[in-house]
N, C-alpha and C positions, 0 to 999 in steps of 0.2 A: 551762929557765931560770926562776929567781924573778922577778917583776916587783915592784915597790913597789906596794902595796896603794892601789887609788884610794878617793876617798871623794866623798860628795856635798858640793857646796860650801857647803850649808846646809841648814836645816831645810825650807825650801820645796821644794827638790829632792827631799828624801827622802819628803816628804808626797805630793807629786804623782805621784813614781814608784809609791809604795806603793799610792796611791788607784788610779792607772791598772792595776796589776795586779790589784785587786779588781774593778773595772769591766769586766767581760768577759760572756761569752756565757752564763754561768750567771744573773748579774742579769737580763738581758734576756729570756731565754727560760724560764728556770724559776721565778724568784720572782712574777712575775704570775700564772702558772698554780698555784701552791701557795697563793698569796693567796685566788684564786678558788675553788679546791677546799676552803680550810680556813676557810670563813667570813669572807672578806673582812678587816674591822677586827680579828676575833679574832685571825688569824694576824699582822696588823700589831702588836698590842698584846704578844702573844708574843715576835715577833721583836725588837722593839726593847728588851724587858726582858733577852733572852738577849745582844743585842749589847752593852749596858751592863754584863754580869755574866760569862757565858761568854765572849764574844767579846774583851771588854777583857782578860780573864785570859790568853787564848793570846796575843794581839798582844804584850801588855808583855813576857810571858815570852820568845817567840821573839825579839823584837827586841833584849831586853837580853842574851840568849845570844850573838846575833850580835857586838854591840857589844864584849861582855865578852871575848870569845874572838879577835875580829878574824880569823873564820873562817866559811866557808860551812857550809852543812848538813852535808855528807859528814863534815867534820873537826871542827866545832864542838861536839858533843855528846861526842865522845872527848877532847877537850881540857878540857872541863868536869869530866867524870868518866870516867875510862880504861875503865870497864867499861859505858859507855854509847853506845859508839861505833855498837852496832846500831841505835841510833833515828836516827842520821844516815845510815846505808845506806837504811833505808825511806824517810826523808824524801828522800833523793836519786833513789830509783827512781820516786817518784811523778811529778816533773817530767820524768824520762826516759820514762815511758810516756805522759804526757800530750802532750808535744810533738808527735809524730807526728801523732795524731788532731786535736789543736787546730788544727793548720796545715790540715789537710784541711778541717776545717769553716770556717776562714778564708778557704779557697780557694772554698767554696761560697758564703759571703758576697760574696766578690768577684766571682763569677759573675754573682749577681743584682743586685749594684750595677752591673755593667757593661751588665745588660739594661735597667735602668730608665734608666741614662744615655744609651744609645742609643735611647730611645724604645720598646723592645720590651717593658715592663714587663707589658704585658696578656697577653703569652705565658705568664709566671710562674704564672698564675692557672689555667691549665688542669690538669686533675687528673693528667695524666701528665708533666707538666714536670719536676718534681723528680725522680720515679723515674727518667725517662729520663735525666737528667743524671747521676745518680750511679752509675747501671749503664752509663754509658759506658765504653769502655775507654781513651780517653786525655784527655778534657776535665778531669776531677777531678784528675788527676795533673798536669796543666799548671798548674792554677791553685793547687794545692798547692804546687808548686815557687815559683810567682811570689811566694805568701805567704810561704813560708819563707824565700825568698832577702831578701825586704826585711826581715824579723825579723832574719836573721843579720847583715845588713848593719850594722844599728842597733848590735847587740851587739858586732859587730867594733870598731866606732869606740870604744867602751868606755863606762864609768861617766858621765863627765862629757859628752864630745862625742857620746856616743849617747844613753843611756837617760834622763839628766838633761835634755839639751837638747831631744830630741823630748817628753819629759812636760811640760815647761813650754809648748809650743806646741799639744800635741794635747790635753792635759786642760781648759783653759780653752774650746778650741773644742768639744770634746766635750760639756762641761757645757752651754754655750749651746745646742747642737742639742739635747740631752735636754730642757732647760726649753722651749724652742722647739716641740718636737713634741708634749710634754706638754700646753701651753696650746692647741696646734691641737686636740689630741684633745677637749678639753673643750668645743670650739665646734661639734663635728659634730653634725647632725640626720640621721637616717636612717630605715631601715625601721620601719614600725608606729609613728611618732611617737617612738621611743627617741631619746635624745640622749645627748650625752657626760658631762652632768652626772648623768644617770640613772645611767650606768656607774660614775662616780666614787663613787656612794652604794652601789653592790654592792661596790666596793673597799674603801670605809674604814669603812662601818658595821659594827660588829662583829654576828655572828650566830651565836648558839647554840641556835637553834631545833632541836631533834631530835638535838642533840649528847650523847653519853653521856660519861661520865668518861674511857672508853677513847677514844673520839673526839678529845677534848682532848689525851689523852697523845699521840696520833697527831700532832696539830697541833704539840705541843713537840718531838716528833722530827723532824717535817719542817722547822721552823725551825731548829733546830740544825744539820741537814744543810745547810740552805741558807747558814748562816754559813761553812761550810767555803769555799763559792764566793764568798761576799761579801767576805770579809776575807782571804782568800789564807794562810790559816794551815794547818799540819801538811802542807806541801810544801816545805819548806826555802826558800820566798821571802822571808819575814820575817826568818829567820835571816842570810840572804845579805844582804839590804838593810840590815839593822841592822849587819852587819859593816862597811858603807860609811858609817855614820852617826858624824859626829865626836864626841869625847867632851865637847866643850865645849858641844854643842846640847842643848836642853831636849827629854829623851826623852818626858816625861809629856805635855806639851803636844801634841809631834808625834803621839802615840798616840791622843789626844783628837779632833785634827783629821781623823785617818785614820777613827777611828770615825764621826765626823759625816758626813764625805764620802760614806763607803760607804754608811750607812743612807739619805743623802738621794738618792743616786742609785738604790738599789735601790728606794725607795718610788716616785721619779719613773718607773722603769722600768714599774711597775704602772701609772701615770697615763698614760704614753704608749699602753700596749697594751690595757688592760682597758676603757675607755671605748670606743675604737674598734671593738674587737672585739664587744662588747656592743650597738652601734648597728646594725651590719650583719649580725651572726649571733646575736644573743640569747645568752642563758645557755649553750646548747649549743656555742657557738663558744669559750667559754672552758674546755672540757673538753681542748683541745690543749694540748701542752707540748713543749719541746725543738724538734727540727727539724719536727715537726708544726707548730707553732705559727707558726715562723719563716719557713719555707720553703712552706707549704701554705696556712695560714689567713690570715696578714696579706696575701700577694699578692692573694686573693681581697677582702681588705677595701679595699686601694689600689685596685683595679679598679672597685669600686662607687662610689668617689669621683668618678669622670668624669676631665675633662682634669686636675685638679689631682692625681688620684691617681698619675700617673706622676711628677710632682715631689716630692711628698711620700715616694713609695716610693724615689726616688732618694736624696733625704736622709736617710731613715731607714736605709737600707743602708750607706751613706757613714758614718753615725753607729756602726751596729753593727761596720763594718769597723775604725773607729779604735779602738773598745772592744776587738776581738779582737786588733788590733796591739799595743796597750799590754800586754794580758796575755800575749800570745805572748812578748814582750820580756822580761817577768820569768821566765817558765817556763825559756826558753833561758839566761837569765843564770845561772839557779840551777845548771844542769848545768855551764855552762861555768866557773864560779866553783869548783865543786867539783873539777872537773878541773885547774885550775890549782892549786888549794891542795894536792892530793892528790899530784899528778905532777910538779908544777913546770913543766908547759907554759907557754907563751906564751898570751895571749888569742887571738891569730889562729889558732895550730894548734888550740887547743880548740874554737874557734868553727867552724872548717871541718870537723874531723872528727866533732864532734857533728851538726852541720847533714846532712852526707853520711849518717849513720847515721840520722837522722830521716827523710830522704827515701826512703831504700831501706825503712824500716819503713812508711812511709806509702804507698808503693807497693803493698806487700802488703795494707795496709787498704784502698786504694783498690779492690783487686782482689777484696775480699771481697763485694763488691756485684754481682760476676758470676762471673770465674773461679773463686774460693775462697768462693762463697756457700754458707752452711748456716745453720741455726738451732739455738741452744742454749737451754735453759731454765736461767734462774739461780735461786739459792736465793731471792732476793728475790719470785720471781714473773715477772720479765720475761723477754722473749724476746730473744736477742742474737746479733749477728753479730761479727765480729772486732773491730770499732770499740767496741761496747757491752761486749764482755768486757774489753777495756783500761780501759775507764772505769770498768766496775764494780769491778775489781781495785783500781785506784788510788785512787778515790774512795770506794768503800764499804768498803774491807778496810784498806789501807796507810795512808789518812789517820787514820781513828779509831784504828789501832793507834800511829802517831806521836804522836797529840795525847795518848792515855792515857799513852805512854811519857813524854812531857815533863812531864805532871802529875806523874807518879811521881817523876822525877828531882828536879822542882824542890820537889814538895811534901815529899818523904820523905828523899830521899838527900843532895842538897847544901843542902838548906833553902830556904824562900822569902826568906830574908834576901839570898841571892846576888842575886837577881832585884831586891829591893827597894833594895840599897845600890847596885847598877848605875844603876838607874833614877833614883835621887837624889842621884848623886854630885856635882852642881853645886849642891846645897841645895834642889833642887826638892822640893815636898810630894808624897807618894805619896798621892793621892786614892783613897778606896774600898779602903784598905789591910786593914781588917777583913774586907771582901766578899771581897778578892782571897786572903787567907788560907784562907778557908772554901772557896771555889771551887777552887782549886788543890790542895787536899789531900784534900776529900772529894767536893763536889758534882759538879764536872766530870769526875773519873774514873768517878764511877758513871753519870752520864748518857752519857759516850762509851762505855761498856761495854755500856748498854742499846743505843745506837746501831748498835755494831758487831755485837751478837747479832739486832738486827733486820735488818741488812744480810745477815747469814748465814742469815736465813729461821728462826732459833731463837725470837725473840720477835715476836709478831704482833699 
């Protein structure tokens, strides 16, 4: 059956939902590590420049495609240009692959939040705790199910009663928690006289000492790769959310607000984490990223805070849990919307079927740390299990391919005016128009191609 297409009630609902999608685990456990690795303030400067150019170009393009076609990612590209439907296929494969393992990681966060909530946070700092948990045969599957079920329930309720209403509650709470933890992190005094302010200086002061031109080029690629996580582009989410964005609402203002919000939270993620890790673990502690940072290094930091550490750890993992939930919502919605638009399924049918499929795949991924354990060398040099392989294919290959395809489609086939006319249909001014034209036609496709070649291990 075909249901009447839903829409956000206004610009606020759209901005909060889109920002909620972007404020996820990638910002919290990847952004601080890259900033520390790539010269602190140097990475921040490059990231902000790319957000205002590269990021802006992709966001406005995808939101405009969604609103113009009133379709989700799987069908929107084909409707815009009949020979470009393959872009929608890849864009839909990304969230389909991400959802199962993202919910597993969400389950990990739920497990740690539960530990700190029950006063057992000190146990999470033990060297064997994280490994013992993920290699367990049942616990990861149980927590995955709980997290996925909560996500599915929100999507089952629809765009307004589900996504918009929950985003209007969670996003302000999330922002307050992020700001609160960031401020607390700056007040810490710890080992060897180091303070939170010392850690902040490491984070924000640009350092190019000893960096070659090639090193700076790597910083650019790192920042550009991080943008995919930070602004939720090239995975069909912004196209899908754009299809729910009303024609009478101001698209350009909303895109600018999403840019600001995403950049602010990404920056604050670093303020939350880098000073605290620096105070208690020094610069060596900032070499951790991903699960190593979230589930190994930070619990050790909270433990060293004494009695207050359990409370701060509880608040922190609650904040991370909310961030993971708002992101998982957008990933599941993208797949559900594609099934509804492509096959005419009801929302309830699409949500239930996709959730069951995601859970079944999730079980296999969970068992990848015990029953199905193996190690595989990736082209970019990393060592991977099942979860890492799915993450690599979706994020390092499919997402750049989608972004390149989008740039070629808009820049050279249907022409940039397609996006510009949609974004200014209510008389809005298209700020950075000249920049947009250069980025969508020339600079973005070239940078994305280099990023893809780097992911494949061809460019190093």
